[in-house]
N, C-alpha and C positions, 0 to 999 in steps of 0.2 A: 329777526334781529331788530331791536328797538332803535329809534332815531338817535343819531349821534349829535352831541353838542359840539361846539367849537373846542371846548376843553378836551373832549375825547378824541376828536380828530387830530388835534395837535399832539396829544399823547401817543396816538397810534403812529403818526408820522415819525416822531422822535424814536420810538422803540423799533420800528421797522428799519429806519436809517442806521441806528446803532447796530442792529442785527446784521444787516448786509455788510457793513464795514468789518465786522468781526468774523463773519463767514469768509470774507475775502482774506482776512488775516490768516485764517487756517490754511487756505490754499497757497498763500505766500510762503508759509513756514513748513508745508508738508514734506519738503525735501529733507527735513531733519530726520525723517524716518530712515533715510539712507545715509545718514551722517553727513549730509551736505549742509554743514554749519553756515557756510557763506550765504546761503539763501535766507537765513534768519536775519543777517545783518541788514537786509532791506528795510526792516522795521525801524532802524536807527536813522530816520530821515535827516534830522538836524546834525547828528554826529558824523554821518558820511559826507557832509558838506565841508568838514574840516580836514584839510589835506593830511595833517599828521595822523589823525585817527584812521582815515581811509587807507593810508599806506600801511599802517600797523595791522589793520584787519586783512588787507590784501595779502600780507606776508605771513599770515598765520599758517602754520603747517597743518598736515592732516590731523583730524581729531582722533582721540582714542577710540577703539572699537566700541560701538554701540553708545557712544557719547551723546549722539543726537536724540536718543530715545526720550530722555527727560524733556527736551525741548519740544519733541513731537507731542508728548503728553500735554504740554502747555498749549500747543497749537490746537489740539483736539478740544480742550476745555474752552478755548476761545470760540471754536466752531459751534459747539453745542449750545454755549451761552448765547451766541448770536442767533441761532435758530429759535431758542427759547424766547429771546427778546422780540424777534420778528414775527413769530407765529403765536406762541402761547399767550404772551401779555396782551396783544391786540384782540385775541378772541375773548379773553376775560373782560377786557375794557369795553369792547363792543357790545357785550351781553350784560353790562352793568353788574358784573359779579362782585360780591362783597370782598373777595380775595384778590382783586385786581392789583391792589397796591403791594400785597405780599408777593405776588408773582414778579413785580417789577424789581424786587430786591435782588434777584439773581443777577441781571446785567449790571445793576448799580454797584453791588459789592465786587463783582469782577472788575469793574472799572476802577475801583479804589486801588487794586493791585497794580494796574497799568499806571495810574496817576503817581503812585509812590515810587515805582521803579523807573518810569520814563520821564514824566513831566518834571519831577524834582531835579532831574539831572539834564534837562533840556535835550532829550534824545529824539523825541518824536516831532513830526511836522505839524503844521497848523491844523490840517484836517483831523489828525489823531488827537491833538489837544482839544479840539472842539467837542469830541465825544464826551468829555467830562461834564460839560454843560448840557449837552443834548440828552444824555441818559438821566441826569438829575431833573431836568425840566419834565421829561417823560414820566418820571416817578411822581413828581409833584402833581401833574395832571391826573394821574391815577388816583392819588389821594383825594383830590377835589371831586373827582367823579364818584368815588365810593361815598364820600360825605354827602353828595347830592342825592344819591339814590338809596341810601341806607341810614338807619339811625346809628350814628357813630358818637360815642362819648367824646366830649370836647377835648379831654386830655389826650385821648388816642389820636384824634385828628391833628392836634398840635404836634405830637410826636411824628406822625406821618408826614408832616410838612418839614419839620426840623431835620430829620435824618437825611433826606436827599439834599436839603439846603446846605448841609455841612460840606459836601463835596464842592459845591459852588464857592462856598466861603474859603475853603482851603485852596481852590483854584485861583482865587483872587490873591490870597497870601503868596502863592507861588509866583505870580506875576510881579509882586512887590518884593520878591526875594526874601520874604520872611521865613519861608520854609528852610532856607539855608541855615538860619539860626536854630531852627528846631533840630535839624540834623546834627549840628555842632553840639547842642545841649545833650544829645544822646551819644556823643563821641563818635559819630559817623562822618565819613568823608562827604564833601560837597563836590559839585562839578569843578569848582576852582581847584580843589585839592587834587582831583584826578588830572586836570590839565597841567598842574605843576609837576607831575611825576615824570614827564618826559616820555619819549618813545619806549614802548614795551613790546618787543617781539622776540622771536627765538634767537636771532643773532645777538641782540642786545643782552638777553639773559645769559647766553654763553659767555659773552665778553665780560659781563659783570662777575660771573662766577670765576673766570680765569684771573681777573684782577684780584679777587678776594683770596684765591689760592696763592698767588704770587706774594701778596702782603703777608700771608701766614708763614710762607717759607722764609721770608726775610726776617721775621721775628724769631 
């Protein structure tokens, strides 16, 4: 194995860290295989700190049969993506492989899903939010390494830097609450909209249904 530069060491550290976090996420969510949906709520670090939401989730009734399988599928995808990030990408990076940056796209694109589903709605904790920047920096380091050891067209190198930088850019927009406006532009709910909906649990749903039926009878 060739000597590693500071860029490659940083890249490997970022990719291994991201990988370990997401392998851990798989084990946190593995209960979904047995339809233990409550185990998945552990990922909602910030949300579970809000009493109204925690009470709502604690009062959720048993899930439908096999409802947890789709969540387990997501957990497995996080797990193998974590293994890819922590093993495959560092091997390519350490060996100065031309495809190191392409390999880094797997964890990077997976993190986009987390960013849009969690960070936009302030569901994850600080450690989870940090992964957005860690995986992006790791991918940028891969791009610089590839450009250092191989003849890379300038246009291609620019694209290799811009793509992972986009996640950092949108991460900053999220901190500035600009992403709330993006959601609204596409007609989607923001965290504020969900907060304004009030408690949503089985008892509340039954009560709302009964009220609706009573109103219909009166008419």
